[in-house]
VOBA-1610 file (N, C-alpha, C; in pm, whole numbers, padded with zeros to 5 digits, always signed):
BEGIN
Met+02062-03238+01260Met+02009-03202+01129Met+01896-03103+01145Lys+01899-02996+01070Lys+01796-02894+01076Lys+01679-02933+00986Val+01560-02923+01037Val+01440-02949+00959Val+01345-02834+00978Tyr+01239-02830+00899Tyr+01139-02726+00913Tyr+01069-02737+01046Ala+01052-02624+01112Ala+00973-02619+01234Ala+00829-02597+01193Leu+00749-02701+01200Leu+00612-02692+01153Leu+00524-02634+01261Asn+00439-02540+01223Asn+00345-02485+01319Asn+00239-02590+01353Ser+00186-02582+01475Ser+00086-02679+01517Ser-00052-02634+01473Phe-00077-02651+01351Phe-00209-02610+01303Phe-00289-02731+01259Asn-00579-02890+01026Asn-00620-03021+01034Asn-00654-03071+00897Ser-00705-02997+00810Ser-00749-03057+00685Ser-00642-03042+00579Arg-00637-03135+00488Arg-00538-03128+00381Arg-00584-03031+00273Pro-00493-02941+00227Pro-00531-02852+00117Pro-00581-02935-00001Asn-00690-02889-00065Asn-00746-02970-00171Asn-00798-02893-00291Asn-00831-02765-00276Asn-00890-02691-00387Asn-00814-02562-00411Asn-00836-02503-00528Asn-00782-02370-00551Asn-00846-02272-00455Tyr-00771-02170-00415Tyr-00826-02070-00325Tyr-00929-01986-00400Ala-01054-01992-00355Ala-01161-01915-00417Ala-01275-01895-00318Pro-01254-01816-00212Pro-01359-01799-00111Pro-01479-01725-00166Asn-01596-01765-00123Asn-01717-01698-00167Asn-01797-01651-00046Phe-01724-01609+00058Phe-01787-01564+00181Phe-01708-01445+00234Asn-01758-01385+00341Asn-01691-01270+00400Asn-01643-01304+00540Gly-01556-01222+00593Gly-01506-01242+00728Gly-01360-01282+00727Tyr-01280-01209+00804Tyr-01137-01234+00806Tyr-01103-01378+00845Asn-01163-01428+00955Asn-01129-01562+01001Asn-01165-01668+00898Glu-01277-01650+00827Glu-01316-01747+00725Glu-01219-01746+00607Val-01181-01625+00563Val-01086-01615+00452Val-00951-01671+00492Leu-00908-01644+00614Leu-00781-01697+00663Leu-00784-01849+00667Arg-00889-01905+00724Arg-00899-02050+00736Arg-00902-02117+00599Glu-00983-02064+00509Glu-00993-02124+00376Glu-00862-02108+00299Gly-00799-01993+00314Gly-00671-01972+00246Gly-00562-02062+00299Ala-00567-02094+00429Ala-00465-02178+00490Ala-00479-02325+00451Arg-00601-02368+00420Arg-00625-02510+00397Arg-00640-02547+00250Thr-00638-02450+00159Thr-00658-02481+00018Thr-00536-02445-00065Thr-00523-02511-00178Thr-00405-02498-00261Thr-00394-02361-00327Val-00276-02304-00326Val-00246-02181-00400Val-00154-02221-00514Lys-00202-02212-00639Lys-00130-02269-00753Lys-00049-02169-00833Ser-00068-02040-00811Ser+00003-01941-00893Ser+00024-01814-00812Leu+00112-01729-00863Leu+00136-01600-00798Leu+00009-01516-00799Lys-00069-01527-00906Lys-00194-01453-00913Lys-00288-01493-00800Glu-00299-01623-00773Glu-00382-01670-00663Glu-00326-01624-00529Ala-00194-01621-00517Ala-00132-01574-00393Ala-00166-01427-00369Glu-00161-01347-00475Glu-00193-01205-00461Glu-00341-01186-00430Thr-00426-01269-00488Thr-00569-01261-00456Thr-00593-01291-00309Leu-00527-01394-00259Leu-00540-01430-00119Leu-00492-01317-00028Phe-00376-01263-00058Phe-00321-01154+00022Phe-00416-01034+00019Gly-00466-00999-00099Gly-00556-00886-00112Gly-00686-00907-00038Asp-00741-01030-00043Asp-00865-01059+00028Asp-00847-01048+00179Leu-00734-01093+00229Leu-00706-01081+00372Leu-00698-00934+00413Leu-00630-00853+00333Leu-00623-00710+00362Leu-00761-00646+00359Thr-00841-00683+00259Thr-00975-00626+00245Thr-01062-00658+00366Glu-01058-00783+00412Glu-01138-00822+00527Glu-01095-00747+00652Ile-00964-00731+00670Ile-00916-00654+00785Ile-00962-00509+00774Asn-00951-00453+00656Asn-00985-00313+00633Asn-01134-00286+00658Gln-01219-00381+00623Gln-01364-00361+00635Gln-01419-00393+00773Asp-01346-00464+00854Asp-01396-00506+00985Asp-01368-00397+01089Val-01474-00333+01137Val-01457-00222+01231Val-01412-00272+01368Met-01423-00402+01393Met-01379-00458+01521Met-01229-00487+01523Ile-01166-00476+01409Ile-01021-00498+01402Ile-00949-00364+01409Thr-00854-00354+01498Thr-00774-00232+01511Thr-00665-00231+01406Lys-00664-00127+01323Lys-00561-00112+01221Lys-00462-00004+01264Tyr-00336-00038+01269Tyr-00234+00060+01303Tyr-00194+00136+01176Pro-00132+00255+01190Pro-00099+00335+01071Pro-00020+00258+00965Phe+00060+00159+01007Phe+00137+00081+00911Phe+00047+00005+00814Phe-00074-00028+00857Phe-00164-00107+00773Phe-00194-00035+00642Asp-00231+00091+00650Asp-00265+00166+00530Asp-00146+00175+00435Ala-00026+00191+00491Ala+00094+00199+00407Ala+00115+00070+00330Ile+00101-00045+00398Ile+00116-00174+00332Ile+00009-00195+00227Lys-00116-00165+00261Lys-00227-00186+00168Lys-00213-00099+00043Asn-00174+00027+00062Asn-00160+00117-00053Asn-00050+00071-00148Ile+00061+00026-00093Ile+00171-00023-00177Ile+00129-00149-00251Phe+00065-00242-00180Phe+00020-00366-00244Phe-00081-00336-00355Asp-00176-00247-00328Asp-00277-00213-00430Asp-00213-00156-00555Gly-00103-00084-00538Gly-00038-00022-00653Gly+00070-00105-00720Arg+00135-00192-00644Arg+00253-00263-00697Arg+00249-00415-00683Gly+00152-00469-00612Gly+00145-00613-00594Gly+00245-00662-00490Leu+00251-00794-00475Leu+00339-00853-00373Leu+00487-00830-00403Lys+00525-00846-00530Lys+00666-00825-00565Lys+00708-00682-00534Gly+00626-00586-00570Gly+00658-00447-00541Gly+00660-00419-00393Leu+00567-00478-00319Leu+00561-00457-00175Leu+00687-00507-00107Phe+00728-00629-00137Phe+00849-00682-00073Phe+00975-00615-00126Gly+00969-00566-00249Gly+01082-00489-00300Gly+01104-00363-00219Ile+00997-00297-00181Ile+01006-00176-00100Ile+01047-00208+00043Leu+00991-00314+00100Leu+01028-00352+00236Leu+01176-00387+00245Gly+01230-00440+00137Gly+01371-00478+00137Gly+01464-00368+00091Asn+01408-00253+00051Asn+01490-00142+00001Asn+01433-00011+00052Ser+01478+00029+00169Ser+01420+00146+00235Ser+01437+00275+00155Ser+01533+00277+00061Ser+01554+00398-00018Ser+01435+00427-00110Asp+01351+00323-00132Asp+01234+00340-00217Asp+01106+00347-00133Ser+01121+00377-00005Ser+01007+00374+00086Ser+00960+00514+00121Asn+00831+00525+00157Asn+00783+00651+00212Asn+00817+00656+00360Ile+00785+00766+00423Ile+00824+00785+00563Ile+00765+00679+00653Met+00637+00645+00631Met+00571+00546+00717Met+00635+00409+00702Val+00667+00370+00578Val+00730+00239+00556Val+00871+00238+00614Glu+00942+00347+00600Glu+01076+00356+00659Glu+01070+00336+00811Lys+00970+00397+00874Lys+00953+00381+01019Lys+00918+00237+01052Leu+00832+00175+00969Leu+00794+00037+00990Leu+00916-00055+00981Ile+01001-00033+00880Ile+01120-00115+00861Ile+01215-00101+00979Gln+01237+00021+01023Gln+01326+00044+01137Gln+01273-00020+01263Thr+01141-00010+01284Thr+01080-00070+01402Thr+01091-00222+01398Ala+01069-00281+01280Ala+01076-00427+01267Ala+01218-00477+01290Arg+01317-00405+01239Arg+01455-00447+01261Arg+01491-00443+01409Lys+01431-00351+01480Lys+01462-00335+01623Lys+01382-00434+01709Glu+01252-00451+01678Glu+01165-00531+01764Glu+01138-00671+01710Glu+01176-00698+01585Glu+01161-00828+01519Glu+01017-00856+01475Val+00919-00826+01557Val+00779-00847+01520Val+00701-00718+01547Val+00632-00668+01444Val+00552-00546+01458Val+00408-00578+01422Ser+00316-00550+01513Ser+00175-00574+01486Ser+00122-00468+01391Val+00055-00512+01285Val-00003-00422+01185Val-00154-00411+01206Ala-00217-00518+01255Ala-00360-00517+01286Ala-00386-00612+01402Lys-00488-00579+01482Lys-00512-00654+01605Lys-00661-00672+01629Gln-00698-00792+01675Gln-00834-00821+01719Gln-00821-00908+01844Arg-00823-00843+01959Arg-00791-00905+02088Arg-00642-00935+02096Ser-00590-01010+02001Ser-00446-01030+01988Ser-00407-00993+01846Ser-00278-00987+01819Ser-00232-00947+01686Ser-00271-01052+01583Ile-00324-01007+01467Ile-00364-01098+01360Ile-00285-01075+01231Phe-00212-00964+01223Phe-00135-00932+01103Phe-00005-00866+01147Asp+00107-00932+01117Asp+00237-00885+01166Asp+00338-00872+01054Leu+00431-00781+01073Leu+00554-00778+00993Leu+00662-00840+01080Ile+00724-00947+01029Ile+00827-01017+01104Ile+00961-00997+01036Cys+01062-00964+01112Cys+01197-00946+01059Cys+01286-01056+01116Tyr+01335-01146+01029Tyr+01417-01257+01072Tyr+01567-01227+01066Gly+01603-01110+01016Gly+01744-01076+01006Gly+01763-00941+00940Lys+01880-00915+00889Lys+01914-00784+00833Lys+01910-00780+00680Lys+01880-00892+00616Lys+01878-00895+00471Lys+01739-00864+00418Pro+01729-00813+00295Pro+01598-00780+00237Pro+01499-00896+00239Lys+01548-01017+00217Lys+01460-01133+00212Lys+01409-01175+00349Asp+01457-01111+00454Asp+01421-01151+00589Asp+01291-01091+00639Phe+01224-01007+00559Phe+01096-00950+00597Phe+00982-01043+00554His+00897-01082+00649His+00782-01165+00620His+00656-01094+00670Leu+00543-01118+00604Leu+00414-01066+00648Leu+00326-01185+00683Gly+00283-01192+00811Gly+00209-01308+00858Gly+00069-01276+00906Phe-00027-01363+00870Phe-00166-01350+00911Phe-00203-01470+00998Cys-00274-01445+01107Cys-00317-01554+01193Cys-00451-01519+01257Ser-00509-01615+01327Ser-00630-01591+01405Ser-00594-01601+01551Gly-00685-01561+01636Gly-00656-01564+01779Gly-00626-01702+01832Thr-00684-01804+01769Thr-00662-01941+01815Thr-00532-02001+01761Lys-00469-01932+01663Lys-00347-01981+01599Lys-00369-02111+01522Lys-00495-02145+01492Lys-00522-02269+01420Lys-00479-02260+01274Ser-00496-02141+01217Ser-00459-02119+01077Ser-00353-02009+01072Tyr-00257-02028+00983Tyr-00151-01927+00971Tyr-00104-01920+00826Ile-00087-01798+00776Ile-00037-01777+00640Ile+00071-01670+00645Glu+00184-01700+00584Glu+00295-01604+00584Glu+00344-01585+00440Phe+00366-01460+00403Phe+00415-01425+00269Phe+00555-01366+00283Tyr+00642-01399+00188Tyr+00775-01340+00187Tyr+00837-01354+00049Ser+00953-01294+00031Ser+01024-01297-00097Ser+01166-01347-00075Asp+01223-01415-00175Asp+01363-01453-00163Asp+01451-01346-00228Lys+01581-01370-00233Lys+01674-01269-00283Lys+01658-01242-00432Lys+01592-01333-00504Lys+01567-01313-00647Lys+01437-01237-00673Gly+01361-01211-00567Gly+01233-01144-00583Gly+01117-01238-00606Asp+01141-01370-00601Asp+01033-01465-00614Asp+00952-01469-00485Ile+00823-01498-00497Ile+00731-01486-00385Ile+00696-01623-00327Phe+00691-01629-00194Phe+00660-01753-00124Phe+00536-01735-00036Val+00456-01842-00028Val+00338-01845+00059Val+00351-01967+00149Glu+00364-01944+00277Glu+00378-02051+00375Glu+00247-02065+00452Arg+00186-02184+00446Arg+00053-02204+00504Arg+00054-02321+00602Thr-00014-02303+00715Thr-00034-02413+00808Thr-00181-02417+00847Tyr-00232-02540+00857Tyr-00370-02561+00901Tyr-00373-02693+00976Gly-00406-02689+01104Gly-00393-02809+01185Gly-00248-02853+01187Lys-00224-02978+01152Lys-00087-03029+01146Lys-00032-03029+01004Asp-00108-02975+00911Asp-00063-02970+00772Asp+00017-02843+00745Tyr+00119-02858+00664Tyr+00210-02747+00633Tyr+00243-02749+00484Val+00231-02634+00418Val+00269-02621+00277Val+00340-02488+00258Asn+00457-02493+00197Asn+00532-02372+00165Asn+00557-02372+00015Thr+00497-02276-00057Thr+00505-02274-00203Thr+00571-02147-00251Gly+00670-02162-00339Gly+00736-02047-00399Gly+00694-02031-00544Phe+00682-01905-00591Phe+00640-01876-00728Phe+00741-01785-00797Tyr+00770-01813-00924Tyr+00855-01725-01004Tyr+00784-01590-01019Ser+00857-01483-00996Ser+00796-01350-01001Ser+00765-01306-01143Asp+00837-01361-01243Asp+00813-01317-01381Asp+00702-01397-01450Thr+00697-01526-01429Thr+00594-01608-01493Thr+00474-01635-01402Gly+00494-01622-01271Gly+00386-01649-01176Gly+00360-01796-01151Thr+00442-01883-01212Thr+00424-02026-01196Thr+00500-02077-01074Lys+00468-02200-01036Lys+00526-02259-00916Lys+00676-02284-00934Lys+00753-02251-00834Lys+00898-02267-00836Lys+00943-02386-00750Val+00889-02394-00631Val+00924-02501-00537Val+00810-02516-00438Glu+00795-02637-00386Glu+00691-02659-00286Glu+00739-02760-00183Ile+00718-02728-00058Ile+00750-02817+00052Ile+00621-02849+00125Val+00590-02977+00142Val+00463-03016+00204Val+00488-03116+00316Ser+00402-03108+00417Ser+00402-03205+00525Ser+00258-03217+00574Tyr+00200-03335+00562Tyr+00063-03358+00606Tyr+00063-03442+00733Gly-00004-03392+00835Gly-00005-03463+00961Gly+00134-03468+01021Asp+00179-03586+01056Asp+00311-03602+01117Asp+00417-03651+01019Thr+00388-03642+00888Thr+00484-03689+00789Thr+00600-03590+00776Ala+00715-03639+00733Ala+00832-03554+00714Ala+00809-03462+00595Pro+00859-03337+00600Pro+00844-03244+00487Pro+00907-03300+00361Asp+00842-03279+00246Asp+00892-03327+00118Asp+00899-03209+00021Lys+01011-03195-00049Lys+01037-03080-00136Lys+01035-03120-00283Thr+00967-03037-00366Thr+00963-03059-00510Thr+00993-02929-00583Phe+01083-02933-00681Phe+01117-02816-00761Phe+01041-02820-00894Tyr+01020-02699-00954Tyr+00949-02688-01081Tyr+01022-02592-01174Asn+01018-02620-01304Asn+01065-02526-01404Asn+00955-02421-01427Lys+00990-02315-01498Lys+00894-02208-01521Lys+00776-02252-01607Asp+00794-02356-01687Asp+00684-02404-01771Asp+00597-02508-01700Gly+00625-02531-01572Gly+00544-02623-01494Gly+00598-02764-01486Thr+00699-02797-01565Thr+00759-02930-01560Thr+00851-02941-01439Lys+00884-03064-01405Lys+00971-03088-01290Lys+01111-03128-01338Pro+01213-03053-01298Pro+01349-03088-01338Pro+01394-03218-01271Phe+01415-03320-01349Phe+01441-03453-01295Phe+01564-03455-01205Phe+01677-03406-01255Phe+01801-03418-01179Phe+01803-03327-01056Lys+01743-03211-01067Lys+01737-03123-00951Lys+01655-03186-00839Asn+01543-03246-00876Asn+01462-03313-00775Asn+01529-03439-00724Trp+01605-03504-00812Trp+01677-03625-00771Trp+01780-03594-00663Phe+01854-03482-00684Phe+01962-03449-00591Phe+01918-03359-00476Leu+01825-03267-00502Leu+01789-03168-00401Leu+01647-03182-00348Gly+01563-03260-00415Gly+01426-03277-00371Gly+01414-03377-00258Gly+01291-03415-00228Gly+01269-03512-00121Gly+01259-03445+00014Pro+01296-03515+00120Pro+01285-03458+00255Pro+01360-03327+00268Ala+01291-03223+00321Ala+01350-03090+00332Ala+01446-03084+00448Ile+01565-03030+00420Ile+01666-03018+00524Ile+01680-02874+00570Glu+01701-02784+00478Glu+01720-02642+00511Glu+01602-02561+00461Pro+01558-02461+00538Pro+01451-02373+00491Pro+01493-02299+00366Ile+01398-02272+00275Ile+01424-02194+00154Ile+01365-02057+00171Tyr+01447-01955+00168Tyr+01399-01816+00180Tyr+01444-01738+00058
//
């Protein structure tokens, strides 16, 4: 039986993401351990991570970084993943990034001693492009990606805790969430666009997660 491969990352997410400090590692850690309740909060988190990388002179930014940041600033997460999944709508730098990722699977976008921001390609489909942020210790990890419908997902690990949350791209509300705290088995919950939980869908498809949702 296939189950989620949880990253080995300690505290349970408990608050909305709202950092009031500076520093990439601090924003990453706080973002990994606190709840992200909406697409707007997900975009804020992604933007704050980019900003901290951009402002830190000790972090090496590769040319791909500016391309990603400029697209995100202009189009948001949905637009960014739409372009990553559709090279015909890409500029030259993004086209090169996509080709490199398909060939090498993981492309470093920013580095501080080791890579801290990567584009990961899990396959040949548009939904297979993920953008991942980590620290050198690998204690905290956040990964953003889109599914085939264009809905946005935020996968977070901190210590042994794991949360993967999907958001509807049109309403920005929660679509699905998979959680595992400590050594507990992953548990999946679906949501309607108005925030309610579909009883029968959760009855038949919710509960312990079997297959990854991309």
